[in-house]
C-alpha positions in Angstrom: 15.6 41.1 8.0 13.6 42.0 11.2 10.3 41.0 9.5 11.8 37.8 8.3 13.2 37.0 12.1 9.7 38.0 13.3 8.2 35.5 10.8 10.3 32.6 11.7 9.9 33.1 15.3 6.0 33.0 15.1 6.5 29.8 12.8 8.5 28.2 15.8 5.9 29.3 18.4 3.3 28.1 16.3 4.8 24.8 16.1 5.8 24.2 19.6 2.1 25.1 20.6 0.9 22.3 18.2 3.4 20.1 19.7 2.1 21.0 23.1 -1.6 20.4 22.3 -0.6 16.7 21.4 1.6 16.3 24.6 0.1 18.3 27.1 -2.1 15.7 28.6 0.9 13.5 29.5 2.7 13.6 32.5 5.2 10.9 34.0 4.0 8.5 36.6 7.1 6.5 36.8 10.5 7.9 37.8 11.9 5.5 34.9 10.2 7.6 32.3 8.8 4.4 30.6 5.4 4.9 31.9 3.4 7.8 31.4 -0.3 8.8 32.1 -1.9 10.6 28.9 -5.6 11.6 28.9 -8.1 10.3 26.1 -11.8 11.7 26.7 -13.2 8.7 24.7 -14.6 6.5 27.6 -17.6 6.2 29.6 -18.7 4.0 32.8 -18.6 0.2 32.7 -21.4 -2.1 33.3 -19.6 -5.2 34.1 -16.7 -6.3 36.2 -13.3 -6.6 34.4 -12.6 -10.2 33.3 -10.4 -10.0 30.1 -7.7 -8.2 28.6 -8.1 -7.4 24.8 -4.8 -6.9 22.9 -4.7 -4.7 19.3 -2.3 -3.5 17.0 -2.9 0.0 16.4 -2.5 -0.2 12.3 -0.7 2.9 12.3 3.1 3.6 11.8 4.1 5.7 14.8 3.3 6.3 18.5 2.3 10.0 17.4 -0.4 9.0 15.0 -1.6 6.2 17.4 -2.1 8.5 20.3 -3.8 11.2 18.1 -6.2 8.5 16.9 -6.7 7.2 20.2 -7.4 10.6 21.7 -9.5 12.1 18.9 -12.6 13.7 20.1 -13.5 14.9 16.7 -13.4 12.1 14.3 -16.3 9.9 13.6 -16.1 6.4 15.4 -14.2 7.8 18.5 -11.9 5.1 20.0 -9.6 4.7 22.8 -7.8 2.2 24.8 -6.6 1.9 28.4 -3.1 1.9 27.3 -0.7 2.1 24.3 2.8 0.5 24.2 5.3 1.7 21.8 7.9 -0.3 20.0 10.6 0.6 22.4 8.6 -0.5 25.2 7.4 2.8 26.5 3.9 2.3 28.0 1.2 5.0 28.0 -2.2 4.8 29.9 -4.7 6.9 28.4 -7.9 5.9 30.1 -8.4 4.7 33.8 -9.0 0.9 34.3 -12.0 1.7 36.3 -13.5 3.2 33.1 -15.1 1.8 29.7 -12.6 2.4 27.1 -13.8 2.3 23.2 -11.3 -0.4 21.8 -13.2 -3.4 20.9 -16.4 -2.5 19.0 -18.9 -4.9 18.4 -18.0 -8.2 19.7 -18.9 -11.2 21.7 -16.8 -13.7 23.8 -18.8 -16.6 25.6 -21.9 -14.8 27.2 -20.5 -11.2 27.1 -21.4 -8.9 24.3 -20.2 -5.9 25.8 -16.5 -6.4 25.6 -15.6 -2.9 26.2 -17.5 -3.1 29.7 -15.8 -6.2 30.5 -12.2 -5.7 29.4 -8.9 -3.9 29.6 -7.9 -2.9 26.2 -4.1 -2.6 25.3 -2.8 -1.3 21.9 0.4 -2.1 20.6 2.3 0.3 18.2 2.4 -1.8 15.0 1.4 -1.4 11.3 -0.1 -5.0 11.0 0.7 -5.7 7.4 3.6 -4.1 5.9 3.9 -2.6 2.2 5.2 -5.8 1.0 2.1 -7.8 2.9 4.1 -9.5 5.6 3.3 -9.2 9.3 5.5 -6.5 11.4 7.3 -8.3 14.1 6.7 -7.2 17.9 10.0 -6.1 19.3 11.5 -7.8 22.3 11.1 -4.2 24.2 7.4 -4.1 23.4 6.5 -7.7 24.2 8.5 -7.3 27.6 6.7 -4.4 28.5 3.4 -5.8 27.6 4.0 -8.6 29.7 5.0 -6.7 32.5 1.8 -4.8 32.1 -0.4 -7.4 31.9 0.8 -9.0 35.1 0.5 -5.6 36.7 -3.3 -5.8 35.8 -3.7 -9.2 36.9 -2.6 -8.2 40.0 -5.7 -5.9 40.4 -8.3 -7.7 38.3 -9.5 -11.6 38.0 -8.7 -12.0 34.7 -10.2 -14.9 33.3 -9.1 -14.4 29.4 -6.3 -12.9 27.8 -7.6 -12.4 24.0 -6.7 -10.8 20.7 -9.2 -8.4 19.0 -9.5 -11.1 16.5 -10.7 -13.7 19.1 -13.7 -11.1 20.3 -14.5 -9.9 16.8 -13.7 -12.8 14.4 -15.9 -11.3 11.4 -14.0 -7.8 11.5 -10.7 -7.9 13.0 -7.4 -9.9 12.8 -5.1 -8.0 15.2 -2.8 -8.9 17.0 -2.4 -11.1 14.0 -0.8 -14.9 13.4 2.8 -13.7 14.2 2.0 -12.5 17.8 3.9 -14.8 20.2 0.9 -15.8 22.7 3.2 -18.7 23.7 5.7 -16.3 25.3 3.0 -14.5 27.3 1.6 -17.8 28.7 5.2 -18.9 29.6 5.2 -15.7 31.7 1.9 -16.1 33.4 -0.1 -14.0 31.0 -3.0 -16.5 29.2 -2.7 -19.9 28.0 -1.2 -22.0 25.6 -0.8 -25.4 24.7 1.2 -27.4 22.1 -1.1 -30.4 22.8 -3.5 -32.3 20.4 -6.6 -34.3 21.6 -8.6 -36.7 19.5 -12.4 -35.6 19.5 -15.4 -36.7 17.9 -17.3 -33.3 18.3 -18.0 -30.8 15.5 -15.1 -27.9 15.5 -17.6 -25.2 15.6 -19.0 -27.0 18.9 -15.6 -26.9 20.4 -14.9 -23.2 19.3 -18.2 -22.2 20.8 -17.4 -23.9 24.1 -13.9 -22.0 24.2 -15.9 -18.9 23.7 -16.0 -17.9 20.1 -18.7 -16.3 18.2 -19.0 -19.1 15.4 -22.2 -17.3 13.6 -19.7 -16.8 10.6 -17.8 -20.2 10.7 -14.8 -19.5 8.5 -14.1 -16.5 10.3 -14.2 -18.3 13.6 -12.0 -21.0 12.6 -9.6 -18.5 11.3 -9.6 -16.4 14.3 -8.6 -19.7 16.6 -6.2 -20.6 14.1 -4.4 -17.1 14.6 -4.4 -17.4 18.2 -3.7 -21.0 19.1 -2.7 -22.7 15.8 -1.1 -20.5 13.1 0.3 -23.8 11.3 -3.5 -24.4 10.5 -3.8 -21.3 8.5 -2.9 -23.6 5.5 -6.2 -25.2 5.8 -5.5 -28.2 7.8 -9.2 -28.5 9.6 -8.2 -31.9 11.1 -5.5 -30.9 13.2 -7.0 -27.6 14.1 -9.6 -29.6 15.6 -7.2 -31.5 17.6 -5.5 -28.3 18.8 -8.9 -26.8 19.7 -10.0 -29.5 21.9 -6.6 -29.2 24.0 -7.3 -25.6 24.1 -10.9 -26.2 25.4 -9.4 -28.4 28.1 -7.2 -25.9 29.4 -9.8 -23.1 29.2 -12.0 -25.3 31.7 -9.3 -26.0 33.9 -8.3 -22.4 34.2 -9.6 -20.4 37.0 -9.8 -16.6 37.4 -6.2 -15.7 37.8 -5.0 -14.3 41.1 -1.6 -13.1 41.5 1.0 -12.6 44.1 2.9 -9.3 44.6 5.0 -10.0 41.6 2.1 -10.3 39.3 2.5 -14.4 39.1 -0.5 -16.5 39.0 
């Protein structure tokens, strides 16, 4: 009996040690307990000033899986992000904003080809496509935490663009997906949105290039735009997509770098 008890005790200790390895780098940085500082070693120095926020979904089921992936230093293709937001709104900072987190990979937006150097990366715990092929919805608590975080970031940086991973890497990525509520963000002072349509004789790809998209793979660029600004166009409606793109371009060129008041409002 003593031997069995000893084995069980050792197993519990090992399990607790394993948990500690995952969580030892996390410390509370807010008394609410909803924002925590965690450490990922997957970063290096920036080469550009911060001008954009890039949003992702983790494509993983749980916070634990996401945190492990974003802080893993042993796997091939090391990745990270500045922030991770769980479904319940709990927010974790993994990399200091002054550093270059590895979240975007190869991409382009307007003249910027080093997206990681120019951006703050935010990962949202979300599987992307569920087992039945549908998009997982983003809970209200998670969206509210995202809005608060983005407004906080806007107080510290002149953010010109709030984009999805699919916007800056249209040939490779789909996140955060066509079901992401970009309009809600814009209504709260984060990024832009328009419900307008503008007639234009210009080529759609020319308009998308003006906005900022890499149009080297035309079909992918069009779909990326539709996911963000006109999900209804994913049914193949190119004419209305072009009209929406012309309206979005107008808004982008009217938009100056965001500077905010003490509450994070533009």
